[in-house]
N, C-alpha and C positions, 0 to 999 in steps of 0.2 A: 497393821496396828502399830501405834507409836508407844514409846516407853511411858509417856504420860497417861495414855489410855489404859495401859496395863497396870500402872500404879493406882489409878483411880479405881479400877475394877478390884484390885487386891484390897484396897482400903474399904470398899463396900463389902467384900467377902469377909473381911476381918470382923465386921459387925455381927455376922451370923456364925462365926467360928467358935467352936468349943474353947473354953478358957484354957484348956490344957494344950492347945495348939497355937495360941496367940504369939508365942515367941517365934515359932517357925514362920508365921505369916509376916511378922515384923522383919525377920531376917531377909525374906525374899523382897519385901518392899525396900529395905535398905540397899540390897544388891542392885535393884532396878534404878534407884536414885543415883547410886555411884556410877553405874553404866551411863546413865543420861548425862551426868556431870562430866564424865570422861569423853563425851562425844560419841559414844557407841549407840547409834540410833537403831540398828538392827542386830541385836545380840545373837540371834540364831544364825546369822550369816557372817558374823565377825570372825576375823582371824586374830585370835587373842595373842598369838606369838608376835604379832607386829605391834601390839599395844604396849607402850612402856609406861611404867608407874610415874 
């Protein structure tokens, strides 16, 4: 699965999420977008200690 696929799935899930949880879903979407922008294509396998800001 790619980050883009995960982001699209989260955005679809957001449609059906309770209003009280929208902030959390948005937070995860923002994280996935930042990882993608940073070039982290496989976040579950990434060594974040090697990634610099």
